[in-house]
C-alpha positions, 0 to 999 in steps of 0.5 A: 500500500502506498499511503501518504503519511497524512492518509495513514494518520487519518486512517488510524483515527478512522479505525478508532471511530472518528469521522472526517468532517472537513479538511483544509491545507495550512498556508505556505506549503503546510500539510492538509489538516482533517477536522474529525469528530467521535462521540464520547465513549461511556466512562468505565466503572472505575472512572478510567478509560480503556486504552484498547477502546 
């Protein structure tokens, strides 16, 4: 697979449940920035979140 670093990073977030809302390119040759959203996950009983999702 020949993904760009930006596309690979975006895919990591999408696998974690994020949805891409929009994107824009930073000025002066900057990278493409993706605006994303993910609904909050419910808190666990101990009050901490799981690292595995």
